[in-house]
Phi, psi and omega in degrees: 000141177288144184292308179061022181298151185251129177208092186240122179278139179205228183278195186271008173248116183260151178232129174261123179253135185236122182278178184266181182295133181065004182265204180205170177301347178308320184293348181249002183303312180301319178294318180301316181296319178295318179298316181295319178297331180277000175108002180271149166273139188227135177226131179224094182282165172268122183298152181310132179085338178277166183061023178226195180287161180297324179296322178294321178296318180298337182274007181245162180244171178295331177294325176296315180298316179294329178303321177296317180298310183297314181296319180293320178298314181298322177298315179294321183294332178292337186246347184226137177291316180257123174228115176255161185226136175224140179223154179248129179058243178300329178301326178291330176296319179291326176299318178294315182297317178296315181299324178292327183281314186266350177053240189289355177294333179267132184285319181191163179227148176235120186254113184251120178055048179304133185236098174255337179228123176273087186229025182285163187288341184269353182287150182293163183300335182269020182301333180293348179271351184305319179299338180280348189292344182258014173258149176301143000269359186300324187294344182274344182224350186277142168209149180257116185277140172298144181211168177305140008263018178059025178076014186229125179276327179297109186296323179296313179294324180299319179296320179296318180293319180301317179295316181295325177294319178297326179279344181071026186270335184243340182193160174281138184280008180212158178250105180295153181304320181300322180288323177297320178300313180296321180298315181293329175293320177297314179304317179300318180291321182293322177301324181292321188267355182310316180296343181273352181277113183248357180292147173306133188230132172255127180245116178244130183211136180284137176297332181253024182309125185276346181252328185218118184291173180294351173306326180295313179296318179296322180296314179299314181302320185276345183246346181290148183277348183292143176265357181239093185229131173240124179245130181229126174271134183255130178268165172057038178208159173251214190293319186277076187301330184280353181240353190263189187309320187260028182299328179290320176295318179300313179298319180298316179297316181295314180301311182296319181294314180295320178299317182291347181240027172282130179275134182280000000 
């Protein structure tokens, strides 16, 4: 898989972008370019084990993935007064976890398609069995394969993503049981720390999200500790907000929110 890491120099407000499970920074490229054009410095690392072979990914834990996030944030914080964080899907979980840990060190966070409950309309009827997939004997052979619509409503973009998934160039086309296990463990931890998150938070979620319903956005809004929360429902898009029809609107919302929360 190609690395696609993001490292764009810009102004004195830096943004850390965090990709999703089995994915890569590729899914955040359009947002990164818009942020940079608006004057932000942007960094989007490849999480530990990702952008490598599937076997290498299986050998990592959610703590390893978070280690990449934490280390990158600390690097940015040494050089920038303002550091904001945005994540997509699992990336938004890490944004929340980081904000709870570093508190006022983070200027603001933008949560895109936060996924605490896998309750979207495109998931198979047996989705309630997914948490069981990481117990013996299932964990040794089970994996959940990516399938249409790949989180994208834009048919043209969907075809491009489908081809890239088959080639394995931008993301792994399946979620191994070991990774699903780590993801559910992360979700459990994030639910615990939500009340500790006090950073200004922007919540963006598609009304038609195929993997995670708006219940996820509502849950974050009602449980987060921040007193400064903006929630926006996005139309005409599915789960991958940064690649779909309304990617420009999503970028605009993120840019404006981060600008409004730059510390002087």
